[in-house]
PDB file of N, CA, C and O in Angstrom:
ATOM      1  N   MET A   1     118.820  87.501 104.561  1.00  0.00           N
ATOM      2  CA  MET A   1     117.866  87.208 103.507  1.00  0.00           C
ATOM      3  C   MET A   1     116.656  88.141 103.587  1.00  0.00           C
ATOM      4  O   MET A   1     116.145  88.610 102.570  1.00  0.00           O
ATOM      5  N   LYS A   2     116.207  88.399 104.831  1.00  0.00           N
ATOM      6  CA  LYS A   2     115.046  89.249 105.003  1.00  0.00           C
ATOM      7  C   LYS A   2     115.338  90.687 104.570  1.00  0.00           C
ATOM      8  O   LYS A   2     114.474  91.347 103.993  1.00  0.00           O
ATOM      9  N   SER A   3     116.538  91.169 104.843  1.00  0.00           N
ATOM     10  CA  SER A   3     116.878  92.538 104.443  1.00  0.00           C
ATOM     11  C   SER A   3     117.041  92.650 102.926  1.00  0.00           C
ATOM     12  O   SER A   3     116.703  93.678 102.341  1.00  0.00           O
ATOM     13  N   LEU A   4     117.557  91.598 102.292  1.00  0.00           N
ATOM     14  CA  LEU A   4     117.677  91.609 100.829  1.00  0.00           C
ATOM     15  C   LEU A   4     116.301  91.649 100.183  1.00  0.00           C
ATOM     16  O   LEU A   4     116.093  92.366  99.204  1.00  0.00           O
ATOM     17  N   LEU A   5     115.371  90.890 100.718  1.00  0.00           N
ATOM     18  CA  LEU A   5     114.004  90.896 100.198  1.00  0.00           C
ATOM     19  C   LEU A   5     113.364  92.266 100.399  1.00  0.00           C
ATOM     20  O   LEU A   5     112.649  92.752  99.522  1.00  0.00           O
ATOM     21  N   ARG A   6     113.614  92.887 101.545  1.00  0.00           N
ATOM     22  CA  ARG A   6     113.080  94.221 101.806  1.00  0.00           C
ATOM     23  C   ARG A   6     113.627  95.229 100.806  1.00  0.00           C
ATOM     24  O   ARG A   6     112.888  96.081 100.314  1.00  0.00           O
ATOM     25  N   ILE A   7     114.904  95.138 100.506  1.00  0.00           N
ATOM     26  CA  ILE A   7     115.526  96.059  99.543  1.00  0.00           C
ATOM     27  C   ILE A   7     114.956  95.846  98.147  1.00  0.00           C
ATOM     28  O   ILE A   7     114.668  96.813  97.442  1.00  0.00           O
ATOM     29  N   LEU A   8     114.792  94.594  97.743  1.00  0.00           N
ATOM     30  CA  LEU A   8     114.259  94.310  96.406  1.00  0.00           C
ATOM     31  C   LEU A   8     112.804  94.771  96.264  1.00  0.00           C
ATOM     32  O   LEU A   8     112.423  95.319  95.230  1.00  0.00           O
ATOM     33  N   ILE A   9     112.008  94.552  97.290  1.00  0.00           N
ATOM     34  CA  ILE A   9     110.613  94.989  97.231  1.00  0.00           C
ATOM     35  C   ILE A   9     110.528  96.509  97.204  1.00  0.00           C
ATOM     36  O   ILE A   9     109.740  97.079  96.450  1.00  0.00           O
ATOM     37  N   SER A  10     111.341  97.162  98.029  1.00  0.00           N
ATOM     38  CA  SER A  10     111.299  98.630  98.037  1.00  0.00           C
ATOM     39  C   SER A  10     111.801  99.205  96.715  1.00  0.00           C
ATOM     40  O   SER A  10     111.286 100.223  96.253  1.00  0.00           O
ATOM     41  N   LEU A  11     112.793  98.571  96.103  1.00  0.00           N
ATOM     42  CA  LEU A  11     113.259  99.023  94.795  1.00  0.00           C
ATOM     43  C   LEU A  11     112.171  98.867  93.746  1.00  0.00           C
ATOM     44  O   LEU A  11     111.988  99.740  92.899  1.00  0.00           O
ATOM     45  N   ASP A  12     111.449  97.755  93.803  1.00  0.00           N
ATOM     46  CA  ASP A  12     110.362  97.521  92.862  1.00  0.00           C
ATOM     47  C   ASP A  12     109.249  98.549  93.041  1.00  0.00           C
ATOM     48  O   ASP A  12     108.743  99.091  92.058  1.00  0.00           O
ATOM     49  N   VAL A  13     108.868  98.818  94.275  1.00  0.00           N
ATOM     50  CA  VAL A  13     107.815  99.793  94.544  1.00  0.00           C
ATOM     51  C   VAL A  13     108.278 101.193  94.149  1.00  0.00           C
ATOM     52  O   VAL A  13     107.491 101.978  93.619  1.00  0.00           O
ATOM     53  N   PHE A  14     109.543 101.510  94.400  1.00  0.00           N
ATOM     54  CA  PHE A  14     110.080 102.823  94.028  1.00  0.00           C
ATOM     55  C   PHE A  14     110.061 103.020  92.517  1.00  0.00           C
ATOM     56  O   PHE A  14     109.657 104.078  92.035  1.00  0.00           O
ATOM     57  N   LEU A  15     110.493 102.014  91.770  1.00  0.00           N
ATOM     58  CA  LEU A  15     110.503 102.130  90.308  1.00  0.00           C
ATOM     59  C   LEU A  15     109.091 102.242  89.747  1.00  0.00           C
ATOM     60  O   LEU A  15     108.859 102.987  88.794  1.00  0.00           O
ATOM     61  N   LEU A  16     108.152 101.511  90.329  1.00  0.00           N
ATOM     62  CA  LEU A  16     106.760 101.636  89.912  1.00  0.00           C
ATOM     63  C   LEU A  16     106.262 103.051  90.163  1.00  0.00           C
ATOM     64  O   LEU A  16     105.544 103.613  89.335  1.00  0.00           O
ATOM     65  N   GLY A  17     106.636 103.628  91.293  1.00  0.00           N
ATOM     66  CA  GLY A  17     106.241 104.998  91.599  1.00  0.00           C
ATOM     67  C   GLY A  17     106.816 105.997  90.622  1.00  0.00           C
ATOM     68  O   GLY A  17     106.128 106.927  90.201  1.00  0.00           O
ATOM     69  N   VAL A  18     108.076 105.813  90.257  1.00  0.00           N
ATOM     70  CA  VAL A  18     108.708 106.722  89.296  1.00  0.00           C
ATOM     71  C   VAL A  18     108.016 106.626  87.939  1.00  0.00           C
ATOM     72  O   VAL A  18     107.802 107.639  87.274  1.00  0.00           O
ATOM     73  N   VAL A  19     107.669 105.413  87.534  1.00  0.00           N
ATOM     74  CA  VAL A  19     106.967 105.238  86.257  1.00  0.00           C
ATOM     75  C   VAL A  19     105.598 105.917  86.311  1.00  0.00           C
ATOM     76  O   VAL A  19     105.194 106.586  85.361  1.00  0.00           O
ATOM     77  N   LEU A  20     104.885 105.740  87.433  1.00  0.00           N
ATOM     78  CA  LEU A  20     103.569 106.370  87.547  1.00  0.00           C
ATOM     79  C   LEU A  20     103.663 107.888  87.616  1.00  0.00           C
ATOM     80  O   LEU A  20     102.725 108.578  87.215  1.00  0.00           O
ATOM     81  N   ILE A  21     104.753 108.413  88.107  1.00  0.00           N
ATOM     82  CA  ILE A  21     104.932 109.867  88.128  1.00  0.00           C
ATOM     83  C   ILE A  21     105.223 110.389  86.725  1.00  0.00           C
ATOM     84  O   ILE A  21     104.724 111.450  86.351  1.00  0.00           O
ATOM     85  N   MET A  22     106.008 109.675  85.954  1.00  0.00           N
ATOM     86  CA  MET A  22     106.474 110.168  84.654  1.00  0.00           C
ATOM     87  C   MET A  22     105.480 109.932  83.509  1.00  0.00           C
ATOM     88  O   MET A  22     105.277 110.819  82.681  1.00  0.00           O
ATOM     89  N   ILE A  23     104.871 108.770  83.455  1.00  0.00           N
ATOM     90  CA  ILE A  23     104.074 108.360  82.291  1.00  0.00           C
ATOM     91  C   ILE A  23     102.941 109.327  81.942  1.00  0.00           C
ATOM     92  O   ILE A  23     102.769 109.618  80.759  1.00  0.00           O
ATOM     93  N   PRO A  24     102.154 109.845  82.897  1.00  0.00           N
ATOM     94  CA  PRO A  24     101.031 110.702  82.470  1.00  0.00           C
ATOM     95  C   PRO A  24     101.447 111.994  81.775  1.00  0.00           C
ATOM     96  O   PRO A  24     100.631 112.601  81.081  1.00  0.00           O
ATOM     97  N   TRP A  25     102.675 112.422  81.941  1.00  0.00           N
ATOM     98  CA  TRP A  25     103.101 113.697  81.379  1.00  0.00           C
ATOM     99  C   TRP A  25     103.949 113.529  80.123  1.00  0.00           C
ATOM    100  O   TRP A  25     104.438 114.515  79.572  1.00  0.00           O
ATOM    101  N   LEU A  26     104.126 112.299  79.670  1.00  0.00           N
ATOM    102  CA  LEU A  26     104.871 112.040  78.440  1.00  0.00           C
ATOM    103  C   LEU A  26     103.900 111.891  77.270  1.00  0.00           C
ATOM    104  O   LEU A  26     102.692 111.763  77.468  1.00  0.00           O
ATOM    105  N   GLY A  27     104.431 111.908  76.070  1.00  0.00           N
ATOM    106  CA  GLY A  27     103.608 111.793  74.866  1.00  0.00           C
ATOM    107  C   GLY A  27     102.945 110.440  74.707  1.00  0.00           C
ATOM    108  O   GLY A  27     101.948 110.313  73.995  1.00  0.00           O
ATOM    109  N   TYR A  28     103.494 109.424  75.370  1.00  0.00           N
ATOM    110  CA  TYR A  28     102.908 108.087  75.261  1.00  0.00           C
ATOM    111  C   TYR A  28     101.498 108.062  75.839  1.00  0.00           C
ATOM    112  O   TYR A  28     100.652 107.307  75.360  1.00  0.00           O
ATOM    113  N   TRP A  29     101.231 108.869  76.850  1.00  0.00           N
ATOM    114  CA  TRP A  29      99.917 108.897  77.485  1.00  0.00           C
ATOM    115  C   TRP A  29      98.848 109.376  76.502  1.00  0.00           C
ATOM    116  O   TRP A  29      97.704 108.926  76.561  1.00  0.00           O
ATOM    117  N   ASP A  30      99.222 110.291  75.594  1.00  0.00           N
ATOM    118  CA  ASP A  30      98.264 110.844  74.645  1.00  0.00           C
ATOM    119  C   ASP A  30      97.953 109.899  73.493  1.00  0.00           C
ATOM    120  O   ASP A  30      96.869 109.964  72.913  1.00  0.00           O
ATOM    121  N   HIS A  31      98.888 109.030  73.159  1.00  0.00           N
ATOM    122  CA  HIS A  31      98.722 108.141  71.996  1.00  0.00           C
ATOM    123  C   HIS A  31      99.047 106.714  72.419  1.00  0.00           C
ATOM    124  O   HIS A  31     100.144 106.220  72.160  1.00  0.00           O
ATOM    125  N   ASN A  32      98.101 106.060  73.065  1.00  0.00           N
ATOM    126  CA  ASN A  32      98.340 104.681  73.457  1.00  0.00           C
ATOM    127  C   ASN A  32      97.260 103.764  72.887  1.00  0.00           C
ATOM    128  O   ASN A  32      96.327 104.217  72.224  1.00  0.00           O
ATOM    129  N   PHE A  33      97.402 102.491  73.153  1.00  0.00           N
ATOM    130  CA  PHE A  33      96.514 101.478  72.584  1.00  0.00           C
ATOM    131  C   PHE A  33      95.071 101.676  73.032  1.00  0.00           C
ATOM    132  O   PHE A  33      94.150 101.568  72.222  1.00  0.00           O
ATOM    133  N   PHE A  34      94.867 101.965  74.312  1.00  0.00           N
ATOM    134  CA  PHE A  34      93.511 102.029  74.837  1.00  0.00           C
ATOM    135  C   PHE A  34      92.743 103.234  74.301  1.00  0.00           C
ATOM    136  O   PHE A  34      91.535 103.149  74.081  1.00  0.00           O
ATOM    137  N   LEU A  35      93.424 104.340  74.093  1.00  0.00           N
ATOM    138  CA  LEU A  35      92.729 105.505  73.546  1.00  0.00           C
ATOM    139  C   LEU A  35      92.387 105.313  72.076  1.00  0.00           C
ATOM    140  O   LEU A  35      91.390 105.856  71.601  1.00  0.00           O
ATOM    141  N   GLU A  36      93.194 104.553  71.353  1.00  0.00           N
ATOM    142  CA  GLU A  36      92.872 104.265  69.953  1.00  0.00           C
ATOM    143  C   GLU A  36      91.764 103.228  69.854  1.00  0.00           C
ATOM    144  O   GLU A  36      90.932 103.287  68.948  1.00  0.00           O
ATOM    145  N   LYS A  37      91.750 102.286  70.774  1.00  0.00           N
ATOM    146  CA  LYS A  37      90.738 101.226  70.750  1.00  0.00           C
ATOM    147  C   LYS A  37      89.391 101.728  71.281  1.00  0.00           C
ATOM    148  O   LYS A  37      88.339 101.359  70.758  1.00  0.00           O
ATOM    149  N   TYR A  38      89.425 102.570  72.320  1.00  0.00           N
ATOM    150  CA  TYR A  38      88.213 103.097  72.945  1.00  0.00           C
ATOM    151  C   TYR A  38      88.256 104.628  72.940  1.00  0.00           C
ATOM    152  O   TYR A  38      88.688 105.227  73.924  1.00  0.00           O
ATOM    153  N   PRO A  39      87.825 105.262  71.874  1.00  0.00           N
ATOM    154  CA  PRO A  39      87.922 106.731  71.795  1.00  0.00           C
ATOM    155  C   PRO A  39      87.036 107.452  72.798  1.00  0.00           C
ATOM    156  O   PRO A  39      87.229 108.645  73.031  1.00  0.00           O
ATOM    157  N   GLY A  40      86.086 106.776  73.388  1.00  0.00           N
ATOM    158  CA  GLY A  40      85.253 107.403  74.409  1.00  0.00           C
ATOM    159  C   GLY A  40      86.029 107.737  75.676  1.00  0.00           C
ATOM    160  O   GLY A  40      85.583 108.560  76.476  1.00  0.00           O
ATOM    161  N   LEU A  41      87.183 107.109  75.865  1.00  0.00           N
ATOM    162  CA  LEU A  41      88.013 107.369  77.039  1.00  0.00           C
ATOM    163  C   LEU A  41      88.867 108.631  76.906  1.00  0.00           C
ATOM    164  O   LEU A  41      89.440 109.098  77.891  1.00  0.00           O
ATOM    165  N   ILE A  42      88.952 109.179  75.705  1.00  0.00           N
ATOM    166  CA  ILE A  42      89.861 110.309  75.460  1.00  0.00           C
ATOM    167  C   ILE A  42      89.575 111.504  76.370  1.00  0.00           C
ATOM    168  O   ILE A  42      90.515 112.024  76.971  1.00  0.00           O
ATOM    169  N   PRO A  43      88.323 111.971  76.504  1.00  0.00           N
ATOM    170  CA  PRO A  43      88.111 113.137  77.387  1.00  0.00           C
ATOM    171  C   PRO A  43      88.456 112.839  78.850  1.00  0.00           C
ATOM    172  O   PRO A  43      88.917 113.725  79.569  1.00  0.00           O
ATOM    173  N   PHE A  44      88.238 111.626  79.282  1.00  0.00           N
ATOM    174  CA  PHE A  44      88.527 111.260  80.667  1.00  0.00           C
ATOM    175  C   PHE A  44      90.023 111.114  80.917  1.00  0.00           C
ATOM    176  O   PHE A  44      90.556 111.681  81.870  1.00  0.00           O
ATOM    177  N   MET A  45      90.697 110.351  80.059  1.00  0.00           N
ATOM    178  CA  MET A  45      92.112 110.041  80.289  1.00  0.00           C
ATOM    179  C   MET A  45      93.031 111.239  80.050  1.00  0.00           C
ATOM    180  O   MET A  45      94.110 111.309  80.638  1.00  0.00           O
ATOM    181  N   LEU A  46      92.629 112.167  79.211  1.00  0.00           N
ATOM    182  CA  LEU A  46      93.470 113.327  78.941  1.00  0.00           C
ATOM    183  C   LEU A  46      93.172 114.503  79.861  1.00  0.00           C
ATOM    184  O   LEU A  46      93.782 115.564  79.730  1.00  0.00           O
ATOM    185  N   HIS A  47      92.246 114.326  80.782  1.00  0.00           N
ATOM    186  CA  HIS A  47      91.934 115.387  81.730  1.00  0.00           C
ATOM    187  C   HIS A  47      93.081 115.524  82.739  1.00  0.00           C
ATOM    188  O   HIS A  47      93.602 114.519  83.224  1.00  0.00           O
ATOM    189  N   PRO A  48      93.471 116.750  83.052  1.00  0.00           N
ATOM    190  CA  PRO A  48      94.597 116.941  83.986  1.00  0.00           C
ATOM    191  C   PRO A  48      94.361 116.345  85.374  1.00  0.00           C
ATOM    192  O   PRO A  48      95.324 115.999  86.058  1.00  0.00           O
ATOM    193  N   SER A  49      93.117 116.220  85.802  1.00  0.00           N
ATOM    194  CA  SER A  49      92.850 115.623  87.111  1.00  0.00           C
ATOM    195  C   SER A  49      93.221 114.145  87.141  1.00  0.00           C
ATOM    196  O   SER A  49      93.738 113.655  88.145  1.00  0.00           O
ATOM    197  N   VAL A  50      92.964 113.445  86.064  1.00  0.00           N
ATOM    198  CA  VAL A  50      93.324 112.029  85.996  1.00  0.00           C
ATOM    199  C   VAL A  50      94.838 111.888  85.976  1.00  0.00           C
ATOM    200  O   VAL A  50      95.392 111.009  86.636  1.00  0.00           O
ATOM    201  N   ARG A  51      95.501 112.744  85.225  1.00  0.00           N
ATOM    202  CA  ARG A  51      96.963 112.706  85.200  1.00  0.00           C
ATOM    203  C   ARG A  51      97.536 113.001  86.585  1.00  0.00           C
ATOM    204  O   ARG A  51      98.503 112.368  87.009  1.00  0.00           O
ATOM    205  N   GLY A  52      96.943 113.955  87.281  1.00  0.00           N
ATOM    206  CA  GLY A  52      97.394 114.284  88.624  1.00  0.00           C
ATOM    207  C   GLY A  52      97.143 113.157  89.609  1.00  0.00           C
ATOM    208  O   GLY A  52      97.956 112.921  90.503  1.00  0.00           O
ATOM    209  N   ALA A  53      96.022 112.455  89.453  1.00  0.00           N
ATOM    210  CA  ALA A  53      95.725 111.333  90.341  1.00  0.00           C
ATOM    211  C   ALA A  53      96.737 110.205  90.143  1.00  0.00           C
ATOM    212  O   ALA A  53      97.197 109.605  91.115  1.00  0.00           O
ATOM    213  N   VAL A  54      97.080 109.919  88.904  1.00  0.00           N
ATOM    214  CA  VAL A  54      98.070 108.877  88.632  1.00  0.00           C
ATOM    215  C   VAL A  54      99.439 109.297  89.166  1.00  0.00           C
ATOM    216  O   VAL A  54     100.175 108.474  89.712  1.00  0.00           O
ATOM    217  N   THR A  55      99.776 110.560  89.010  1.00  0.00           N
ATOM    218  CA  THR A  55     101.033 111.061  89.558  1.00  0.00           C
ATOM    219  C   THR A  55     101.030 110.978  91.084  1.00  0.00           C
ATOM    220  O   THR A  55     102.052 110.661  91.692  1.00  0.00           O
ATOM    221  N   GLY A  56      99.891 111.260  91.696  1.00  0.00           N
ATOM    222  CA  GLY A  56      99.777 111.146  93.147  1.00  0.00           C
ATOM    223  C   GLY A  56      99.959 109.723  93.630  1.00  0.00           C
ATOM    224  O   GLY A  56     100.577 109.493  94.670  1.00  0.00           O
ATOM    225  N   LEU A  57      99.426 108.760  92.882  1.00  0.00           N
ATOM    226  CA  LEU A  57      99.654 107.353  93.235  1.00  0.00           C
ATOM    227  C   LEU A  57     101.133 106.998  93.137  1.00  0.00           C
ATOM    228  O   LEU A  57     101.652 106.230  93.947  1.00  0.00           O
ATOM    229  N   GLY A  58     101.801 107.560  92.145  1.00  0.00           N
ATOM    230  CA  GLY A  58     103.237 107.331  92.016  1.00  0.00           C
ATOM    231  C   GLY A  58     104.008 107.915  93.188  1.00  0.00           C
ATOM    232  O   GLY A  58     104.955 107.303  93.681  1.00  0.00           O
ATOM    233  N   ALA A  59     103.602 109.103  93.635  1.00  0.00           N
ATOM    234  CA  ALA A  59     104.262 109.720  94.789  1.00  0.00           C
ATOM    235  C   ALA A  59     104.029 108.900  96.050  1.00  0.00           C
ATOM    236  O   ALA A  59     104.928 108.770  96.882  1.00  0.00           O
ATOM    237  N   LEU A  60     102.827 108.345  96.198  1.00  0.00           N
ATOM    238  CA  LEU A  60     102.566 107.475  97.342  1.00  0.00           C
ATOM    239  C   LEU A  60     103.424 106.218  97.290  1.00  0.00           C
ATOM    240  O   LEU A  60     103.886 105.744  98.327  1.00  0.00           O
ATOM    241  N   ASP A  61     103.641 105.680  96.110  1.00  0.00           N
ATOM    242  CA  ASP A  61     104.509 104.513  95.968  1.00  0.00           C
ATOM    243  C   ASP A  61     105.946 104.837  96.355  1.00  0.00           C
ATOM    244  O   ASP A  61     106.612 104.024  96.997  1.00  0.00           O
ATOM    245  N   VAL A  62     106.424 106.002  95.976  1.00  0.00           N
ATOM    246  CA  VAL A  62     107.793 106.404  96.345  1.00  0.00           C
ATOM    247  C   VAL A  62     107.911 106.539  97.865  1.00  0.00           C
ATOM    248  O   VAL A  62     108.904 106.109  98.453  1.00  0.00           O
ATOM    249  N   MET A  63     106.898 107.134  98.498  1.00  0.00           N
ATOM    250  CA  MET A  63     106.927 107.252  99.958  1.00  0.00           C
ATOM    251  C   MET A  63     106.822 105.884 100.637  1.00  0.00           C
ATOM    252  O   MET A  63     107.458 105.649 101.665  1.00  0.00           O
ATOM    253  N   LEU A  64     106.024 104.987 100.065  1.00  0.00           N
ATOM    254  CA  LEU A  64     105.912 103.632 100.607  1.00  0.00           C
ATOM    255  C   LEU A  64     107.240 102.898 100.520  1.00  0.00           C
ATOM    256  O   LEU A  64     107.601 102.158 101.435  1.00  0.00           O
ATOM    257  N   ALA A  65     107.966 103.093  99.436  1.00  0.00           N
ATOM    258  CA  ALA A  65     109.275 102.455  99.299  1.00  0.00           C
ATOM    259  C   ALA A  65     110.228 102.954 100.382  1.00  0.00           C
ATOM    260  O   ALA A  65     111.011 102.173 100.923  1.00  0.00           O
ATOM    261  N   GLY A  66     110.169 104.234 100.699  1.00  0.00           N
ATOM    262  CA  GLY A  66     110.999 104.752 101.784  1.00  0.00           C
ATOM    263  C   GLY A  66     110.625 104.161 103.125  1.00  0.00           C
ATOM    264  O   GLY A  66     111.496 103.857 103.940  1.00  0.00           O
ATOM    265  N   ASN A  67     109.316 103.993 103.362  1.00  0.00           N
ATOM    266  CA  ASN A  67     108.877 103.393 104.615  1.00  0.00           C
ATOM    267  C   ASN A  67     109.248 101.912 104.700  1.00  0.00           C
ATOM    268  O   ASN A  67     109.533 101.411 105.788  1.00  0.00           O
ATOM    269  N   ILE A  68     109.249 101.221 103.591  1.00  0.00           N
ATOM    270  CA  ILE A  68     109.660  99.818 103.595  1.00  0.00           C
ATOM    271  C   ILE A  68     111.135  99.715 103.959  1.00  0.00           C
ATOM    272  O   ILE A  68     111.528  98.838 104.729  1.00  0.00           O
ATOM    273  N   LEU A  69     111.942 100.599 103.414  1.00  0.00           N
ATOM    274  CA  LEU A  69     113.374 100.565 103.735  1.00  0.00           C
ATOM    275  C   LEU A  69     113.629 100.888 105.207  1.00  0.00           C
ATOM    276  O   LEU A  69     114.543 100.329 105.814  1.00  0.00           O
ATOM    277  N   ARG A  70     112.835 101.775 105.778  1.00  0.00           N
ATOM    278  CA  ARG A  70     112.997 102.119 107.187  1.00  0.00           C
ATOM    279  C   ARG A  70     112.393 101.080 108.115  1.00  0.00           C
ATOM    280  O   ARG A  70     112.641 101.104 109.320  1.00  0.00           O
ATOM    281  N   GLY A  71     111.598 100.164 107.560  1.00  0.00           N
ATOM    282  CA  GLY A  71     110.975  99.127 108.372  1.00  0.00           C
ATOM    283  C   GLY A  71     109.758  99.606 109.126  1.00  0.00           C
ATOM    284  O   GLY A  71     109.452  99.084 110.198  1.00  0.00           O
ATOM    285  N   ARG A  72     109.056 100.587 108.590  1.00  0.00           N
ATOM    286  CA  ARG A  72     107.890 101.157 109.268  1.00  0.00           C
ATOM    287  C   ARG A  72     106.579 100.722 108.639  1.00  0.00           C
ATOM    288  O   ARG A  72     105.617 101.490 108.652  1.00  0.00           O
ATOM    289  N   THR A  73     106.508  99.552 108.104  1.00  0.00           N
ATOM    290  CA  THR A  73     105.258  99.079 107.506  1.00  0.00           C
ATOM    291  C   THR A  73     104.654  98.033 108.429  1.00  0.00           C
ATOM    292  O   THR A  73     104.854  96.835 108.230  1.00  0.00           O
ATOM    293  N   ASN A  74     103.924  98.477 109.429  1.00  0.00           N
ATOM    294  CA  ASN A  74     103.258  97.577 110.357  1.00  0.00           C
ATOM    295  C   ASN A  74     101.895  97.226 109.818  1.00  0.00           C
ATOM    296  O   ASN A  74     101.188  98.086 109.291  1.00  0.00           O
ATOM    297  N   SER A  75     101.527  95.988 109.944  1.00  0.00           N
ATOM    298  CA  SER A  75     100.189  95.602 109.522  1.00  0.00           C
ATOM    299  C   SER A  75      99.210  95.911 110.634  1.00  0.00           C
ATOM    300  O   SER A  75      99.612  96.232 111.753  1.00  0.00           O
ATOM    301  N   VAL A  76      97.949  95.817 110.337  1.00  0.00           N
ATOM    302  CA  VAL A  76      96.920  96.080 111.329  1.00  0.00           C
ATOM    303  C   VAL A  76      96.993  95.057 112.453  1.00  0.00           C
ATOM    304  O   VAL A  76      96.735  95.392 113.609  1.00  0.00           O
ATOM    305  N   ALA A  77      97.339  93.820 112.134  1.00  0.00           N
ATOM    306  CA  ALA A  77      97.397  92.771 113.133  1.00  0.00           C
ATOM    307  C   ALA A  77      98.487  93.034 114.174  1.00  0.00           C
ATOM    308  O   ALA A  77      98.316  92.669 115.337  1.00  0.00           O
ATOM    309  N   THR A  78      99.580  93.645 113.794  1.00  0.00           N
ATOM    310  CA  THR A  78     100.662  93.898 114.755  1.00  0.00           C
ATOM    311  C   THR A  78     100.403  95.168 115.562  1.00  0.00           C
ATOM    312  O   THR A  78     101.012  95.351 116.616  1.00  0.00           O
ATOM    313  N   ARG A  79      99.519  96.050 115.097  1.00  0.00           N
ATOM    314  CA  ARG A  79      99.229  97.279 115.829  1.00  0.00           C
ATOM    315  C   ARG A  79      98.205  97.065 116.939  1.00  0.00           C
ATOM    316  O   ARG A  79      98.142  97.860 117.877  1.00  0.00           O
ATOM    317  N   THR A  80      97.411  96.015 116.850  1.00  0.00           N
ATOM    318  CA  THR A  80      96.364  95.814 117.855  1.00  0.00           C
ATOM    319  C   THR A  80      96.819  94.913 118.954  1.00  0.00           C
ATOM    320  O   THR A  80      96.058  94.640 119.883  1.00  0.00           O
TER     321      THR A  80
END
């Protein structure tokens, strides 16, 4: 049961990472609800640095999913 839960959580984190990697570079990022509702966000959200930061978070999620599958996610309490 514990290994099945680990696999499901890592799959969820991996898919979230893939979405975060892909979404900033698709056309949906340029024309979404928040940019139409709040046009002041357009210069910030369309800046390549913000897109890169979101992509970086996605890459971290993909790496975290790999570490979850390997069983290398120790909490601070178990390290001390």
